[in-house]
N, C-alpha and C positions, 0 to 999 in steps of 0.2 A: 154146750161149749164151756160150761163151768164145771170144775171138778173139785170135790171136797175131800181133803186128806186129813183124817182125824181118827183117833182111837178113843172111843167113848169109855169113860171109867165104869168099872163093874161095881165099885163101892162108892158111897157118897164121898164127896170132896170135902175134906176137912177145912176148917177156917185157916186162911193164910196160904192155901195151896191154889194152883191154877191148872187149867187144861188148855192146851194150845191146839188150834185147828188151822189148816192151810186151805186157801181157796185159790185154784188156778184158773186163769182165763186164757183160752186159746181160741181166738176168733178164726173163723173159716171164711168170712166174707166181710166187706167194708160196710158193715151195718152195726149200729148201736144196739146192744142187747140189754135185756132187763130180766131179772129173775129174783128169787127170794130164798133165803136160808132160814129154816125153822130150828129154833133152839128150845129144847124141852127142859125146863127146870122144875122137877117134881110135878106140881100140878099146873104150873104156868107155862105159857107158850110165848116165846119172843120171836117176832118176825123181823129178820134182818134182810133189807133189800140189797140186791147185787146189781150193779150197773157196769156194763162193759162198753166203753166209749172208744171210738177210733181216733187216733191223734189227728189234730187239725190246727190250723193257724188262726190267730185272732189279731188282726192288724188295726192299729189306730194311728191317726195323723192329726196334727193341729189344724184347726180350721182357718187360721189367719197368720200371715207374716206382716208385721207392721214395722216399717223402717223409721216411722216417726217423721219429724221435720228435719230435713237435711239441706245443705247449702248447694246451690247450683254452681259447681266449680269444675264440671267436666271430668268428674272422677267416677271410677267404677267402685260401687260399694256392694257388699255381699252380706247375706244373712242365711242362716241354716234353719231348716225345718226337720223335725225328727219323725220317723216312721217306726213305731214300736210294735213288736210282736209279743203279745202276752200268751200265745198259744203254745202248743207242744210240738208243732210241726212247722217247717219252713213255709214262708208265704212270699208270693211275688207281688210286685207293684209295677205300674206303668203310668207315666206322666205325659199328658198331651197339652199343648198350648198353641193357639193359632193367632195370637196377637203380635204386635210389633214393639211393645215397650220393653218387655223383659229380654235381656241380652242372652243370658245363658242359664240353663238349668242342668245341673249335673249331680247324679246321673238321672237319666229320664226313665230308666227301668232297672230292676234288680231283684234280688232275693234277700229277705230278712230272715235270719236264723231265729230259732225259738229262744225266747227269753233274752232278746237282744234289741238294739236300736240301730237304725240306719239313718244317716244324715244326708240331706239333699241341700246343695248350695244353690241359691238363687241370686243372680247379679242384675243390678239395674245401673243405668248411666244417668248421672246428674248433669246432663248437658244443657237442658232448658228448664226454666221454672214451670211447674205444672203439678197437678194432683194425679197421682197414680192410684188407680183402683182397678186392678186386673184380677182375673180368675183363671186358675189352672185346674184341670181335671186330673184326678188321680184315681186309677183303677186298682183297687185293693182286692186281693184274692179272698174270697169268702165274705166280702163286705160290700162289694159293688162299687159304683162310681161315687167319688167324694169330691166336693169342690173346696178349693183352698184359695182364699182371697189374699192378694198381694196389695198392700196399701203403703203409700208414702206421699209426703208433701214436700216437693222440691221448691225452695224459696231462694230469692236472691239475698246475697250478703249485703245488708243495708246498714250504713252509718248515718245517724241523724244528729243534727246540731240543735240542741234545746237550750232555752233560756234557763238561767239558774233559779230565778224567782218564780216565773210563771210556768215553766215546763213546756211551753209551746215550741213548735218548730220555728227556728230562726232562718230567715233567708237573707237578711242584711243586718249589719251592725254599723250604726252611724256614730263615729267618734266625735263628730262636731268639730268646732274650731280648736286648734292646739297651736301654741307658739312654736316656731322653729327652734329646735334644740331641746325642747321639753318632751315629755311622754305622757300618754294617757292609756289606761288599761281597761279592759272589759273582760268579764268572766262568762264563759259558756260551758255547757255540758255536752260531751260527746257520748252518744248512746249507741250501743251495739244491738240492733234489733234483729238478731239472728241467733239460731240455736248452737252456734259453734264459736270458738275463740277466733279472734281476728287480730292480726298484727297490722297496725295502721301507721301511716306517715302523712304529714302535712306537706302539701306542695303549693307553692305560690305561682299562680299563672301570670307570667309577665308578658305573654304574647296573646292574651285573650281579647276577643272582639268586645269592644265597649269599655275597655280599660282606659283610664285617664291618669296622667301623672303631671302635676304641676300646672294644670290648665285652670283658668278662672272660668267656671261654667256659667257665671252670670254675664260674661261678656258676649258680644254678638259673634255670630259665626264668622263674619268677615274679619273681625279683629283677631280671632284665634287662628284662622287660616293664614293670615299675613305673618304671624309669628312662627315661621317655619323653623327658625333656628332653635327655639326651645323644643319643638316637636322632635327634631333630629337629635337633639342632645339627650332628651329623656328616653329615646328609643333604645339607647345602649346603656342606660343607667342600671345599676344593680338594685332592684326593688327589694331584695331581701334585707336591706338595711333599714327600710321603712317600717316593715311589719315584723314583729317578733312573736312567735308562738311557743309557749312554754306549758307543757312539753310539746315537742313537735313530732314525737314518735312514741309508740307504746303498744301494749297488748290489752285487749278488752275481753273479759270473759263473756259467756252468753248472757245477753240481756243485762249488761253492766253499764253503769254510767261513770264517766271520769271527768273531772274538772280541768278545763284548759283556760289559760290566761292569754289574751291577745293584747299586744302592746303596739301602739301607733306612735312613731317618732318621725314626724315630718322633717324633711331636709330641703332647703331652698336650692333650686336649680338656677344657676347663674346664666343669664342670657349673654349673647355675644356683645362685644363692645359696639356701642352706637345704637343698640336697639332700645327703644323707648319702653322702659319698664313702668308703665302707667298703673298696672294692677299689682299691688303687693300680695294679694291673696293667691294661693295656689291650692286647687282642689285635687283630690286623689280618689280614684275609683279602682279598686283592686279586687281580685277574686282569689279566694283561698279554698282549696279542695282537700278533703280528707279521704284518702283512698286506702284500700287494703293492699298490703304487701303481697306480691305474687308475680305471676307471669304477666309481663307487660307486652302483649302482642301489638298494642297500638304503636309503640315506639319502634318495633321491628317491622311494622307494615304501614309506614307513612302516617303514624299518629292516628290510628283509628280510635274511636271513643272507647273509653274503659268503663265497663258497667258498674264496677264496685266502688263508687266514690260519691261523695256529696259535696256540693259547692256552696260557699258562703261568700256573699258580697261584702266588701269593706269600703266604707266611704268616710272621708274626713277632709279637713281643710287645714292648711298651714298658714299661719299669720306671723308677720314680723312684729317685734316690739316697737310700738309707735309712741314713744315717750319724748315729749319736747320740753325744753327748758327756756324760760324767759326771765332774765337774760341768759344767754348762753350761745355756744358752748364755751366761749372764753369770758371769764369773769375777772375784772380788775377791781382790786380793793384800793381804797384811799390810803395814802402814805400815813404812817403812824410811827410813834417812837416806842422804844423798849418799855414794856409794861402797859401799853395802851391797847385798844381793841377797836376794830372797825367791822361793820356788818353790811351784808347785801341780802335783800329779800328776793328770792327766786321762786317762780311759779312752775310747778311740774304739772303737765297736762297729759292725760292718757287719751290719745286720738283714736284708739281702737273702739269699734262699735260692738264688739262681740265679747271681749275678755277683759277682766280687770288685770292690773299689773301690781306686783309686790316688789318693792325696791329696798335696797340696803346700801348705805354709804360706807365705804371703808375708812378707817381711821388714818388721818394724815397729820404729820407734825405741823404745828403752828396754825392749823385750821380746825375749826369746830363746826359741826352741822347739827341743827336741831329742827325736826327730829331726824335721827340717824336712819330709821327704817319706817316703813309704813306700807299701806295698800291703797291704791287709787282705783275707784270703780271705773267702768267704761264710760267714756265721754265725760270725764270729770277732771278736776284740777285740785292741787294741794300746794300750799305755801310752805317753803322751807327757808330757814335763815342760815346763811353762810357767815361765819365769823372768822376774822383774821387776828390771832393773838400771838405775835412773834415772841420768841424767847431769846433771840439774838439779833444782831444788826446785820442787814444785808437785803438783797433782792431775792425773792422766793418765787420760782416758777415750778409748780407741781402739777402732776396729772392726777386728778381725782377720779377714782374708779367707782362706778355705781353698779352693783350686782343686781340682776333681775332674778328673783327667786321663783322657782317652779318645781315640778316633780320630774324626777328622772330615775332611771334604773340603777340599782347598785351593781358595781362591776363584779363583785364576788358572788352576789346572789341576785340573779336577774328577776326573781319572782317578787322582790321587794322594791316598792317605790320609795325613793328617798327625796326629801326636800333639799335642793341644792341650787347653786347658781348656774344657770344655763346661758346667760347672755351678760355682756358687760357694755356699759356706756361710759365714755370718758369726757370729763370737763377739764378745762385749763384754768387754774387759779394763779393769779399774779398779784403779789403783795410786796411792798417795800417798807422796811423798818430802818429809820434814820436815827442817828445818834444825836444826843444833846450836847451842846458846847458847855465847857466848865472852865472857869478861871483858876489857874494854878498859882499859888502863892509860894515863893521860895523863902526859906529861912537859913540862917547861917549855921553850919555844923560847928558845935563847940569844940570839936577836936577828937571825939571818939568816933571811930569808923563804924557806921551802922552795918546791919546785915545786908541791906540793899542800898547802894550808893551810885552816884554818877561817876563820870570818868575821873574827876579830881577829888571827889569825896567831900567837897566844900558846901555845895548847895543841894538840898533834898526837897523834892516836890512833895507837898503835903496833900494827901488824899488821892494820890495816883499809885497804881500798883496794888497788888494784893499778895499776901504771904502765901507761898506755896507750902505744900505738905513737907517737903524736904529742903533743907537749906543747902546752898552750894558749898561744897567742901573741896578745897584744893589739895591734891595728894600727889606724891611721886614716890618712886622707889628709894628706899633708904640707902641702898648700896651705891647709888649714883653720886653721892656726895659724902665727904668726910669732914666738912667744915665744922669746927668747934665741937666735934664729937667727943663726948666724955670717954676717958680711958676705960671706964667700966663697961660701956656700951659699944666698945670697938668690935666685939664678936657677936653682935646681934644678928638675928636671923634675917636672911635676905628678903623674905616675904613680908616683912613689917612695912606698914604704910606710914608715910609722914604726914602729919597734920599741920597746916599753916596756922599762924597765930590768930587770924581773924575768924576761926571756925569754932569759937567757944560756944556759940548758940547751938551748934550741932553736936557738941561733945556730950550733952546730957540726954540726947535722944536714944532710943533703943537701937544700938548698932548690931552688926553681925557678931555673933558670939565667938566665932572662930578666927577673927581678925584682930590684930593688934595695931595700935596707932602710937607713934612716937613723935617727940618734938623735932623741929627741923634742925636745931643746932646741937643740943646735947643728946638728942635721940633717947631721951628718957620716956619710958612708957607712960602714956597718958591714961588718966582714969576715965573710963567710960561707964556711965551709969545706965543700967538696964532696968527699965521699969517692969516689975513683975505683972502688972496689970495688962500690959500690951505685948510683952514678949512671949515666945513659945516656950513651953516646958520641954524637957528632954523627950518625954513620951510623944508630945505633939510633933516635935521635930522628926522623930523616927517614923511616925505615921505619915507625915507629909512626904518624906523621902520614899517610903514604901509605895504611896500613891503614884509618885512620879515614876518610880521603877516599873510599877504595874502597867501604866499606860504606855510607857516607852517600850516595854516588852510586847504589849498588844499591837502597837503600830508596827513594830519590827516583824512580828509574826504575820501580819497582813501583807507586808512587803515580801517576805519570804514566800508566802503562799502564792502571791501574784507572780513572782519570778518563777516558781516551780510550774505553775500552769502555763506560763509563756514558754518555758523550756520544753514542757511536754507537748505543747501545740507545735512548736518548731520541730520536735522529734517526729511527730506523726506526719508532718508535712513532707519531710525529707526521707523518712523511713518507709518507702513503698517499693513495689516491684518495678515501677516504671522508671523512677529516677533514683539511681543508686550512687550518685555522687560523681560519676564519670563525666569528663568533659567531652563535648562533641569533637573537639580538635584531636582527640586521641584515637579517632577512627570509628567510633560507635555512632551509628545513624539514629536520630531521634525518631520515635514512632509517629505515624501520621494519625492525627485525631480526626475522626469522622463524626458526622451528625448522629449516627446510630450509637456511637460511644457515649455521647452526652445524654442520649435518651436512656441508655442503660444505667448511667449514673443517676439520672433523675428518678428512674423507677426504683432503684435500690434504697432511696431515701424514704423513710416512713415519716411523713409529716403529720403533726397532730391535726385532726379534723375539728372544725368548729361545730360542736354539737348544738349550739344555739342558733346557727345560721340555717335558714329554711332552704329546702330544695326548691328550684324553680322549674317550670315546664320547659323553658328554653334550654336549661342545662341538661335536663333529661332527654330532650329531643336531640341534643348534640352528641349524646352517647353513641359510640359506634362510628361517628363521622369526624371525630376529633383528629387533628394531625398527630397527636401524641399516642393514639391507639394503634398499636402494632399488630398486624395480621400474621398469625403463625398457624399453619395448617398441619404441621407434622413435627415430630421430634420432641414432643412434650413428655415429661416424665409421668409415669403412672402413679408413683407415690412420692411423698416429700423425702428428699435426701439430704440437702444441706441444712445447716443449723437455722438459717433464716427461714427456709421453707417450712421446717417443722414448727418454728415459733409462730409463723403467720397462719399456718393451716390448723393450729390448735385454738385460734381466737374464736370467741363467741361474737358474732356480728350483730350489730343493732339493726332495727327495722329500716333506718335510713340507709345503712350500708347495703342491706339486702336489696333495697329498692334500686340501687345503682348497679346491681348485677343482673344482666339480662340473659335469661335462658329460655329459649322458645323456638318455634311457636308452642304454645301450650296444647294446641290441638293439631296433630300432624295428619292431614288428610291425603292419603295416597291415591284416592280416586279409584278408578277401575284398574284392577290388577289381575293379570292372567294367572291362573293356577300353574304351579310348577315353574314359576318365574321369580326372579329376584329383582326387587326395586329398592332404591335407597333415597332417603330424604335427609337433609341437613338439620341437625339440632344445633342452633347457633348459641354460642357462649361468649358474652362480652363482659370482661372484668374491668370496671371503671374505677376500682379502688387502687390504693398505693401499696397493697399487700397481696401476697399469693393467696389463692383459694384452691381448694381440693374438691373436685367434682367426682362423685361416685354414682354410677347408675346400677340399679338392681332390676334385672329382667328375669322373670320366671315364665314368660310366654314362649311357647314353642315357635311361633311364627316370627319372633324377633331374636332368635338365638344366634343369628349370624352377625349381630351388631358388635362392633369392636372399634376402638377400645372402650372399656367400661369404667375406666378411671383415668383422670388427667389432673395434673397440677398446672393451673393457669397462672402465668406470671402477672404482675401488676400492669395495668393499662394495656391489655392484650385482648385480641379478638380471635376466636378459633371456632371450630365446629366438630361435631361427632356425627358420622354417618349412621343413621338408623336404617337397618336393612330389614325388609319385610319379605317373607316367603311363606306361601300357604298352598296346601293341597286340597282344600275344602271350598266348594262353591258357597257363596252367600255373603251376608254382611258381617263385617268384622269390627268390633269395638272392644278395645282393651286399653288399660292404662298401666304404665310403669312408673316407678318412683326413682328419685335421685336425691342425694344429700350433698349439702355444702359444708365442708369442714367436718364431716361425719356427725353433724348434729342438726342442721337446718334442712327440713324435709320439703320436697316439692314433687310434682307429678306431671306427666304428659299423657294426653289421650291420643291413642292411635286409632284412626278410622280408615277403613278400606272396604272395597266391594270386590270380592273374588269372583271373577267371571272367566268364561272359557275363551279360547282363541276365536277371533272373529275377523272377517274380511268384508270390505264394502266395495261396491262397484260404482263407477261414475255414472252409469246409466243401466237401467233394466231392459231397455229396448234399443236396438241399433238398426239404423237404416243405411244400407250400403248403396251408394250411388256410383254410376260409372264415371271414370275420370275423363273429362273433356279432351277430345283429340285422339283418343285411343279407339281401336277397333272394338266392335261389339263383342267379339269373342274373347276379349281381354278380361282377366279376372278382376272382381271388385274387391277393394280393400278398405278397411277402416280400423280404428283402434278403440279399445276400452281400457280404462285405468282401474287397477285393483289397489285399494287403499287398505293399510293396516293401522287402525287407530289404537291398537293395544301395545303393551310393553313387551311382547314376546314374539319372536319370529313365527310366522304361520306357514305351514306347508299346505299347498292347494293342488287340486287336480281338476281339469275340465273334463266333464263326462257328457257325451251326447245323449239326448233323450231320444230313444229309438221309437220310430213310428213305422207305419206300413210302407211308406216310400223311403227311398234312400236319401241321404242328405248330401248337399253340395257345399256345406259350410265347414270350415276348419279354423281352429284357434291355435296360435303359437305364442308363447310356449304352452304346451299342453299340461305341464306340471312344473312345480318349482317352489321357491320360498320367497316370502316378502318380509323384509326386516321390520323390526318394531318402528312404528311411526314413519314408515317409508311407503312408497307406492311403486307400482310396476305397470308398465303398459303392455297389453297383449294385443296382437294383431289378428283381426278376424278377416278371413278370405272366403269369397264365394266364387266357385268355378261355374261359369255359365255353360249350359248344354241344352240339347234338344228336350230332354226330359228332366232338367234340374229343377227341384222344388225351390220356390222363392222364399220359403219360410223355414227357419231352423231354430232349434232350442237346445240350450246347454245348461248344465248344472255346475256351478262352482262349488266344489266340495272341499271344505277345510278339514284337515285331520284334527279330530277331537274338537271340532268347532261347528260353525253354522254351514248352511247350504243356501246358495242364491241361484235363482233361475234367470237366465239371460235369453231374450228372444231376439232373433236376427231376421231382418227383412231386406230382400234384394229388390231395388227399384229399377226395373228393366224398362227401357224406352224403345219402342218398336218404330223404326223409320220406314216410311212408305215412299 
């Protein structure tokens, strides 16, 4: 079967030349052949083997598919395994698996072309934590049976709270005693012990069993139970103001730690009037849980427990500042004169048994305190001297403020504790400063009128009065009098000021440079001496005027801006489509404002959310049941259309915002579903945010292709649903997941579980006994009924067929055939005709089209009367 085609050279082959020979192989059977070719080179013989092989396949497959560690989140995950053909002919493969863990293997058989690779996809469901170690058998052509191991470790998504210093798991943090109004912080580490990223959010449980708010745990049970007013008051209190978690949301990478700051700020709950507040201490026991953001089936199904969270207990006590003053709170000082000083010794005592107190006295006029600030240990006292040093005559009643210094959070940066005053105590200081009497001696005025004189100018009190900075100057308009005016000064300017004769003491002072003074009679211009050491230069006067003009313009601009804002506000109030300035008396009816209108207005306002405020379990439980949540089941837009919708639907939501959007259930169990039938379940969507969200569903599963709509824009504070339609033609278990996105960027998924079964009917009884009706003749027919139930979701067509025996039957059933609607029942009447040779036993088969078959036995109970 080998053929050599060559022309042997007659002459020797020179150097550099060659001789070509062809060997043909033409097999006549599917057998590998072997031969040899002899090459004679002068005296040497070269043996060249010839092999003729039939084309065959050579298939190889990986021995293992390892999914690694994955999260138990009810998601379908896939991996591919390759089947390579290194041969020269096509090869077939066939995969068999008889376990229950692997959901889907595609394809289970096929052909691999030469020098090519075929991929097989294997799906598993991460619904429960477990270790998957399954084996599938692969029959490879020419290679035999090969085993391929499927391995995976499905673990729960675990968040752990660890101590910063020790690294141990924390179950409780005790803040200890803290003054009301102050704050105390603790550092923890949040650890993601899972192989995938997790978006987490902190939720404060305000309705947890075992929580305490404002109760003194050291009191007896009877005393606490009697104080029901405090219990009722704290039940509706907002506990998110007591605990601050920074940050309260975020994202953790696999096996990553993040530092979290917890701040405890106790607030005193006031009791009702008349209740004896014998215990100033208030204890708090709260629970804070860190949970993964995702599907919250617990809130959609009566708050079932969520598996992906960890809980941390927080305990602490709130104490009031117990600082007493002896004497106090009203302190009276002895009367004193101007320039004298009186003192009072006061003892400050810290009555608290747990905490020290740091105080600081504010500065007050006429009173001095030594020391002004200090720190008093618990159950200790400190002496302070109050001094009264008046600077003027009179009675002084002042309120002295004492600041209690502690730690509190900075408003702009809540991660920083700042030392500040968190509490004030007030004392009343009363002091009287009396004047001293002084004898006044009068002396005769020699005739010169002094700068300060009495009414007559004759007697001057010595030692009374003090010179002011400016002397009194009597002035009037020069144009108002022409008495004794000199003819040269008849035409003097009208703005000239007249100086009286007794103002000589003021004539040498620095006067205003732009004003002229004239005498009262001749109106001769007076000489005004300007002292260069005290007067302004020209540059200084110009700079002063420029400053005045600058601030005048600034105040004027502020006023103009305020007026413009007010005008714009008034314009927007009256420039709307509802009120266009027409009066109702002109015949235009005013629109009727409904409650829905106000709700729509409320929904359109985007209020800034407090990122530092914690979510509480009571708030999350109320989602979906709030009166403000509006139910809309149809008419929603598929894509954002308005400007506001486009703006809202392009936002990147935070973990806290995503936690307030409920989309579920995360696992939709259709139960038993008949093939060739259509079943729908509701995918609920609750938008508890004040912005629009855009939900898009991506479905590539053939059994869910009837689902519609796949895109919806959900308005703020709105509840709606999307019907998920399931239809299959294949019997068996079905598990697939589809994905959805929020605002085209936040991904989620829903697992769909169903069991495809055939049509089935059930009977109320497998055996019937037909008794005669009392009072009727023996020849009368016997009757009874049997109920046919349809437990499936598809109408079932049935037919009653008699089981033929040697004897004829006397039983009949009506209706003999028909339909039973889904989840309905139908009563069939069984009749026995008595006769001389009628058999008392009959059998029927209930035959369901494309379904099951049930046997029914009937017995006629005949009573013979003698």
